[in-house]
Structures are given as C-alpha cells and as structure tokens.
MDTraj code that builds the backbone (N, CA, C; nanometers):
import mdtraj as md
import numpy as np

residues = "MET LYS HIS LYS VAL LEU LEU VAL ASP ASP ASN GLU LEU GLU LEU PHE ALA LEU ARG GLU LEU PHE GLU ALA GLU GLY TYR GLU VAL ASP THR ALA GLU ASN GLY LEU PHE ALA ARG GLU MET VAL LYS GLU LYS GLU TYR ASP ILE ILE ILE THR ASP LEU VAL MET PRO VAL SER ASP GLY ILE GLN PHE LEU TYR SER LEU GLY THR SER GLY ARG GLU ILE PRO VAL ILE VAL LEU THR GLY PHE ASN ARG ILE ASP ASN MET LEU ASN ALA PHE GLN MET GLY ALA VAL ASP VAL LEU TYR LYS PRO TYR ASP ILE SER GLN LEU LEU GLU LEU CYS ALA LYS VAL LEU LYS LYS LYS GLN LEU".split()
xyz = np.array([
    [-0.7080, -0.0010, -0.5699],
    [-0.5893, -0.0298, -0.5494],
    [-0.6524, -0.1856, -0.4592],
    [-0.5369, -0.2454, -0.5024],
    [-0.5251, -0.4083, -0.4478],
    [-0.4550, -0.3634, -0.3410],
    [-0.5218, -0.4513, -0.2207],
    [-0.4171, -0.4442, -0.1110],
    [-0.2535, -0.5509, -0.1295],
    [-0.1725, -0.5312, -0.0592],
    [-0.0281, -0.6444, -0.0461],
    [-0.0323, -0.7110, 0.0368],
    [-0.0924, -0.8332, -0.0105],
    [-0.0321, -0.9127, 0.1270],
    [0.0987, -0.9877, 0.0987],
    [0.1246, -1.0267, 0.2244],
    [0.2297, -1.0915, 0.1895],
    [0.2422, -1.2153, 0.3378],
    [0.2568, -1.3677, 0.2526],
    [0.2136, -1.4777, 0.3049],
    [0.3004, -1.5938, 0.3495],
    [0.3392, -1.6064, 0.4891],
    [0.4908, -1.6454, 0.5495],
    [0.3878, -1.8412, 0.6115],
    [0.4719, -1.9291, 0.5115],
    [0.4717, -2.0327, 0.5723],
    [0.5478, -2.1223, 0.5250],
    [0.5652, -2.2203, 0.6175],
    [0.6838, -2.3531, 0.5422],
    [0.5954, -2.4779, 0.4950],
    [0.4769, -2.4915, 0.4521],
    [0.3555, -2.5653, 0.4610],
    [0.2975, -2.5381, 0.3236],
    [0.3623, -2.6008, 0.2364],
    [0.3214, -2.5249, 0.0719],
    [0.1917, -2.5833, 0.0169],
    [0.1055, -2.6809, 0.0716],
    [-0.0523, -2.6768, 0.0446],
    [-0.0884, -2.5828, 0.1606],
    [-0.0495, -2.5033, 0.2428],
    [-0.1034, -2.4014, 0.2847],
    [-0.1398, -2.2711, 0.2572],
    [0.0121, -2.2402, 0.2022],
    [0.0570, -2.1465, 0.1324],
    [0.0037, -2.1071, -0.0454],
    [-0.0175, -2.2534, -0.0765],
    [-0.0797, -2.2670, -0.1936],
    [-0.2524, -2.2355, -0.1578],
    [-0.3029, -2.3015, -0.0476],
    [-0.4227, -2.2016, -0.0365],
    [-0.4523, -2.0969, 0.0394],
    [-0.3608, -2.0134, 0.0766],
    [-0.4142, -1.8982, 0.1381],
    [-0.3450, -1.7724, 0.0125],
    [-0.3108, -1.8780, -0.0491],
    [-0.2497, -1.7718, -0.2084],
    [-0.4126, -1.7654, -0.2700],
    [-0.4513, -1.8673, -0.3424],
    [-0.5731, -1.8650, -0.3517],
    [-0.6551, -1.7806, -0.3207],
    [-0.6981, -1.8340, -0.2257],
    [-0.7791, -1.7348, -0.1380],
    [-0.7900, -1.6113, -0.1793],
    [-0.6611, -1.5414, -0.0637],
    [-0.6454, -1.3908, -0.0482],
    [-0.6424, -1.3263, -0.2259],
    [-0.5974, -1.3795, -0.3293],
    [-0.6304, -1.3660, -0.4776],
    [-0.7895, -1.4244, -0.5372],
    [-0.8460, -1.4530, -0.4933],
    [-1.0099, -1.3989, -0.5334],
    [-1.0759, -1.3451, -0.4559],
    [-1.0089, -1.2780, -0.3543],
    [-1.0857, -1.2099, -0.2881],
    [-1.0475, -1.0435, -0.2968],
    [-0.9087, -1.0696, -0.4005],
    [-0.8624, -0.9500, -0.4697],
    [-0.7773, -0.8778, -0.4475],
    [-0.7000, -0.9532, -0.3232],
    [-0.5377, -0.9051, -0.3068],
    [-0.4119, -0.9085, -0.3957],
    [-0.3460, -0.8367, -0.4268],
    [-0.2211, -0.8755, -0.4864],
    [-0.1661, -0.9900, -0.3936],
    [-0.1252, -1.0741, -0.4077],
    [-0.0250, -1.1420, -0.3153],
    [0.1103, -1.2325, -0.3399],
    [0.1899, -1.2380, -0.2888],
    [0.3166, -1.2618, -0.2412],
    [0.3621, -1.3560, -0.1378],
    [0.3836, -1.4523, -0.1514],
    [0.4408, -1.5422, -0.0526],
    [0.6100, -1.5819, -0.0182],
    [0.6179, -1.5834, 0.0508],
    [0.7542, -1.6814, 0.1144],
    [0.7580, -1.7997, 0.2288],
    [0.8918, -1.8879, 0.2581],
    [0.8622, -2.0122, 0.2596],
    [0.9205, -1.9849, 0.4445],
    [0.9840, -1.8831, 0.4812],
    [1.0577, -1.8793, 0.5952],
    [1.0414, -1.7198, 0.6250],
    [1.0728, -1.7331, 0.7630],
    [1.0809, -1.5593, 0.7960],
    [1.1703, -1.4492, 0.7263],
    [1.3001, -1.6407, 0.7110],
    [1.4210, -1.5075, 0.6214],
    [1.3703, -1.4391, 0.4857],
    [1.3538, -1.5279, 0.4196],
    [1.2743, -1.4964, 0.2624],
    [1.1890, -1.3969, 0.2687],
    [1.0994, -1.4224, 0.3702],
    [0.9758, -1.3224, 0.3993],
    [1.0656, -1.1429, 0.4551],
    [1.1534, -1.1325, 0.5065],
    [1.3040, -1.0383, 0.5948],
    [1.2932, -0.9656, 0.4448],
    [1.3678, -1.0740, 0.3466],
    [1.4432, -0.9854, 0.2219],
    [1.3178, -0.9445, 0.1509],
    [1.2184, -0.9755, 0.1433],
    [1.0682, -0.9365, 0.0502],
    [1.0496, -0.8342, 0.0746],
    [1.0479, -0.7681, 0.2446],
    [1.0449, -0.6697, 0.2335],
    [1.0643, -0.5921, 0.2509],
    [1.2115, -0.5828, 0.2485],
    [1.3172, -0.4961, 0.2075],
    [1.2809, -0.4289, 0.0460],
    [1.2379, -0.5108, -0.0437],
    [1.2254, -0.5164, -0.1418],
    [1.0822, -0.4693, -0.2097],
    [1.0213, -0.4675, -0.1430],
    [0.8643, -0.4167, -0.1138],
    [0.7614, -0.3671, -0.0227],
    [0.6382, -0.3187, -0.0807],
    [0.5749, -0.2579, 0.0416],
    [0.4544, -0.3206, 0.0554],
    [0.4205, -0.3869, 0.1741],
    [0.2505, -0.4312, 0.1780],
    [0.2023, -0.3667, 0.2995],
    [0.1121, -0.4415, 0.2638],
    [-0.0091, -0.3893, 0.4030],
    [-0.0428, -0.4592, 0.4528],
    [-0.0596, -0.5777, 0.4458],
    [-0.0591, -0.6624, 0.5817],
    [0.0274, -0.7911, 0.5568],
    [0.0757, -0.8586, 0.6845],
    [0.1745, -1.0148, 0.6604],
    [0.0365, -1.0883, 0.7320],
    [0.0981, -1.1788, 0.6980],
    [0.0373, -1.3473, 0.7425],
    [0.1049, -1.4655, 0.7529],
    [0.1415, -1.4507, 0.8984],
    [0.2852, -1.5364, 0.9244],
    [0.2880, -1.6685, 0.9966],
    [0.3282, -1.8048, 0.9337],
    [0.2871, -1.9263, 1.0128],
    [0.3635, -1.8072, 1.1689],
    [0.3970, -1.9743, 1.2601],
    [0.5304, -1.8653, 1.3698],
    [0.6122, -1.9882, 1.3719],
    [0.6147, -2.1224, 1.3470],
    [0.7202, -2.2592, 1.3423],
    [0.6894, -2.2598, 1.1782],
    [0.8758, -2.2216, 1.2060],
    [0.8919, -2.2712, 1.0952],
    [1.0633, -2.2757, 1.0655],
    [1.0993, -2.4006, 1.0159],
    [1.2527, -2.3718, 0.9784],
    [1.3442, -2.2702, 0.9499],
    [1.4603, -2.2500, 0.9837],
    [1.5266, -2.1285, 0.9253],
    [1.4978, -2.0006, 1.0266],
    [1.4345, -1.9851, 0.9638],
    [1.3823, -1.8321, 1.0474],
    [1.1921, -1.8582, 1.1031],
    [1.2252, -1.8232, 1.1956],
    [1.0284, -1.8661, 1.2387],
    [0.9942, -1.7304, 1.2169],
    [0.8388, -1.7460, 1.2752],
    [0.7903, -1.6451, 1.2285],
    [0.7653, -1.5062, 1.3864],
    [0.8523, -1.5613, 1.4984],
    [0.8592, -1.4655, 1.6356],
    [1.0314, -1.3498, 1.5661],
    [1.1199, -1.4527, 1.5304],
    [1.2740, -1.4079, 1.4793],
    [1.1497, -1.3027, 1.3474],
    [1.0901, -1.3061, 1.2803],
    [1.0596, -1.2925, 1.2040],
    [1.0399, -1.1498, 1.1861],
    [0.9271, -1.1659, 1.3136],
    [0.8470, -1.0275, 1.3931],
    [0.9221, -0.9432, 1.4577],
    [1.0868, -1.0006, 1.5368],
    [1.1281, -0.9094, 1.5652],
    [1.2346, -0.8217, 1.4788],
    [1.2120, -0.8927, 1.3222],
    [1.3136, -0.8157, 1.2532],
    [1.2483, -0.7149, 1.2060],
    [1.1354, -0.7438, 1.1692],
    [1.0362, -0.6429, 1.1230],
    [1.0227, -0.5307, 1.2391],
    [1.0123, -0.5176, 1.3486],
    [1.0121, -0.4594, 1.5002],
    [1.1651, -0.3344, 1.4632],
    [1.2803, -0.4432, 1.4615],
    [1.3881, -0.3464, 1.4612],
    [1.3675, -0.2444, 1.3084],
    [1.3749, -0.2858, 1.1998],
    [1.3531, -0.2257, 1.0764],
    [1.2896, -0.0896, 1.0461],
    [1.2003, -0.0754, 1.1457],
    [1.1015, 0.0292, 1.1928],
    [0.9921, 0.0808, 1.0433],
    [0.9994, -0.0577, 0.9969],
    [0.8480, -0.1041, 0.8815],
    [0.7276, -0.0760, 1.0335],
    [0.6103, -0.0421, 0.9563],
    [0.4659, -0.0567, 1.0751],
    [0.3790, -0.1653, 0.9902],
    [0.4619, -0.2612, 0.9562],
    [0.3186, -0.3812, 0.8701],
    [0.2603, -0.4403, 0.9936],
    [0.1480, -0.3601, 0.9752],
    [-0.0362, -0.4801, 1.0346],
    [0.0630, -0.6509, 1.0524],
    [0.0434, -0.7479, 1.1327],
    [0.1107, -0.8805, 1.1641],
    [-0.0062, -0.9580, 1.1739],
    [-0.0418, -1.0833, 1.1362],
    [-0.1646, -1.1977, 1.1526],
    [-0.0646, -1.2968, 1.1880],
    [-0.0888, -1.3322, 1.3352],
    [-0.0201, -1.4910, 1.3040],
    [-0.0911, -1.5954, 1.2965],
    [-0.0399, -1.6862, 1.2522],
    [-0.1318, -1.8226, 1.2566],
    [-0.0358, -1.8670, 1.3195],
    [-0.1116, -2.0270, 1.4268],
    [-0.0222, -2.1086, 1.4643],
    [-0.1231, -2.2231, 1.5250],
    [0.0133, -2.3534, 1.4971],
    [-0.0810, -2.4730, 1.4950],
    [-0.0495, -2.5038, 1.6816],
    [0.0369, -2.4648, 1.6997],
    [0.0389, -2.5030, 1.8888],
    [0.0232, -2.3338, 1.9628],
    [-0.0913, -2.3989, 2.0516],
    [-0.2021, -2.3468, 2.0984],
    [-0.1261, -2.3516, 2.2666],
    [-0.0764, -2.2185, 2.3019],
    [0.0069, -2.2384, 2.4079],
    [0.0509, -2.0434, 2.4247],
    [-0.0175, -2.0235, 2.5560],
    [0.0103, -1.9054, 2.5842],
    [0.1154, -1.7848, 2.5401],
    [0.2165, -1.8981, 2.5819],
    [0.3560, -1.8172, 2.5216],
    [0.4062, -1.7938, 2.4335],
    [0.2846, -1.9212, 2.3534],
    [0.3786, -1.8666, 2.1740],
    [0.2612, -1.7024, 2.1272],
    [0.1751, -1.7009, 2.1780],
    [0.1228, -1.5608, 2.1747],
    [0.1238, -1.4513, 2.2307],
    [0.1749, -1.4886, 2.3612],
    [0.2896, -1.4128, 2.4329],
    [0.3158, -1.2636, 2.3483],
    [0.4268, -1.4189, 2.3185],
    [0.5887, -1.3547, 2.2406],
    [0.5232, -1.3348, 2.0986],
    [0.4534, -1.3351, 1.9930],
    [0.3487, -1.2950, 1.9131],
    [0.3767, -1.1355, 1.9078],
    [0.2504, -1.1409, 2.0542],
    [0.2167, -0.9951, 2.0910],
    [0.3089, -0.9035, 2.0979],
    [0.3939, -0.9559, 2.2238],
    [0.5230, -0.8618, 2.2436],
    [0.6054, -0.8237, 2.1079],
    [0.6029, -0.9045, 2.0300],
    [0.6864, -0.8582, 1.8867],
    [0.5902, -0.7817, 1.8033],
    [0.4933, -0.7551, 1.8627],
    [0.4250, -0.6363, 1.7445],
    [0.2850, -0.6826, 1.6653],
    [0.2660, -0.8375, 1.7149],
    [0.1229, -0.8952, 1.5924],
    [0.0295, -0.8224, 1.6489],
    [-0.0593, -0.8211, 1.5213],
    [-0.1885, -0.7138, 1.5980],
    [-0.3040, -0.8370, 1.6505],
    [-0.3254, -0.9616, 1.6096],
    [-0.3483, -1.0752, 1.6392],
    [-0.2975, -1.1965, 1.6185],
    [-0.3634, -1.3052, 1.6794],
    [-0.2706, -1.4245, 1.6437],
    [-0.4319, -1.5340, 1.6445],
    [-0.4308, -1.6217, 1.5270],
    [-0.5536, -1.7052, 1.5047],
    [-0.4866, -1.8780, 1.5666],
    [-0.5464, -1.9728, 1.6261],
    [-0.4587, -2.0643, 1.6222],
    [-0.5530, -2.2222, 1.5138],
    [-0.4738, -2.2381, 1.4220],
    [-0.5246, -2.3956, 1.3808],
    [-0.5853, -2.5105, 1.4176],
    [-0.7012, -2.5266, 1.3737],
    [-0.7430, -2.4897, 1.2438],
    [-0.8153, -2.3758, 1.2733],
    [-0.8169, -2.2812, 1.1542],
    [-0.8752, -2.1384, 1.2060],
    [-0.9911, -2.1309, 1.1013],
    [-1.0642, -2.0325, 1.0713],
    [-1.1678, -2.0225, 1.0329],
    [-1.1510, -1.9007, 0.9132],
    [-1.1793, -1.9599, 0.7910],
    [-1.1501, -1.8875, 0.6409],
    [-1.1957, -1.7531, 0.6504],
    [-1.2774, -1.7759, 0.6796],
    [-1.3945, -1.6501, 0.6712],
    [-1.3348, -1.5388, 0.8267],
    [-1.3596, -1.5898, 0.9533],
    [-1.2789, -1.5259, 1.0351],
    [-1.1305, -1.4309, 1.0212],
    [-1.0377, -1.5320, 0.9235],
    [-0.9288, -1.4286, 0.8886],
    [-0.9555, -1.3902, 0.7611],
    [-1.0328, -1.3675, 0.6590],
    [-1.0476, -1.2429, 0.6102],
    [-1.0945, -1.1313, 0.6534],
    [-1.2490, -1.1140, 0.7830],
    [-1.2855, -1.0763, 0.8500],
    [-1.2187, -0.9880, 0.9412],
    [-1.0462, -1.0287, 0.9701],
    [-1.0320, -0.9869, 1.0884],
    [-0.8703, -0.8900, 0.9718],
    [-0.8967, -0.9578, 0.8381],
    [-0.7817, -0.8391, 0.7457],
    [-0.8311, -0.7970, 0.7005],
    [-1.0038, -0.7753, 0.6855],
    [-1.0634, -0.6156, 0.6811],
    [-1.0507, -0.5524, 0.7382],
    [-1.1092, -0.6094, 0.8428],
    [-1.0778, -0.4981, 0.9612],
    [-0.9502, -0.4051, 1.0084],
    [-0.8383, -0.5151, 1.0065],
    [-0.7077, -0.4385, 1.0283],
    [-0.6621, -0.3727, 0.8997],
    [-0.6440, -0.4071, 0.7420],
    [-0.6536, -0.2796, 0.6609],
    [-0.7366, -0.1847, 0.6494],
    [-0.8607, -0.1672, 0.7193],
    [-0.9777, -0.0529, 0.7460],
    [-0.9092, 0.0119, 0.8581],
    [-0.8628, -0.0422, 0.9735],
    [-0.8253, 0.0416, 1.1092],
    [-0.6775, 0.0880, 1.0649],
    [-0.5825, 0.0715, 0.9510],
    [-0.4372, 0.0982, 0.9414],
    [-0.4854, 0.2247, 0.8292],
    [-0.5959, 0.2321, 0.7543],
    [-0.6052, 0.3739, 0.6482],
    [-0.6439, 0.4451, 0.7520],
    [-0.7698, 0.4440, 0.8645],
    [-0.8058, 0.5332, 0.9329],
    [-0.6784, 0.6520, 1.0049],
])
top = md.Topology()
chain = top.add_chain()
for i, resn in enumerate(residues, 1):
    res = top.add_residue(resn, chain, resSeq=i)
    for name in ("N", "CA", "C"):
        top.add_atom(name, md.element.get_by_symbol(name[0]), res)
traj = md.Trajectory(xyz[None], top)
C-alpha cells in the first residue's frame, strides 16, 4: 500500500520537485498551492502525512495547522520554512507540527524524517 502525502507550497517549482521526488520514492502525492486549498483536500481525502510550507498567500501554514487541529484529524505534519526564526518554529509546534525543517533542507533528511514519522504512526 502506498503512503498518501499532501504537499503544500506556493512555490510551483518546489512543489513540482517535491512531487517528483516523493512519487519516485513510491508515495501517492497530492499538491495544494496554499492552506485554503489544502484544507479542502483534507476534507475530501485521507492522508498519511502532510508537508507544508509556512509562509504562503491566502492561508499560511500556521492557519492550515490550526484548521487541522480543530478538525479532529490527526495527520502528522512536517513544516518547511525559509524563515529561520524561533517564533516560527514554536508556533508550528504549538499548532501540532511533528517537525520543522529550514530551507534549504537536505532531501535525504526530509525523506528519512517522513519514513520515521510514518513508522511511528503505524505503531
């Protein structure tokens, strides 16, 4: 069974690259350009893990995390951000993120983190 991942980022190139990477690793991948679209997708489909950018127009990663928390759905979320600030990290963790990676991040580190989170979720 393929793990289902939702990738959320307003940067089309990064979203495309992450999609290609995760599909090559055997994941089933959906993408959204902002937290608003991602919220709608989560209402319609089950995901094993979500990877989201923090700063996006319309609805950012913190708003998206908050909406997940209030929905009662327990989906592990990894936050990616280019803003290396302690308040961003703390806000993400307070809203339920399982980890935060700062851009530029190491692709192998992201894949290892995803595998670790998914393994823990299955226990």
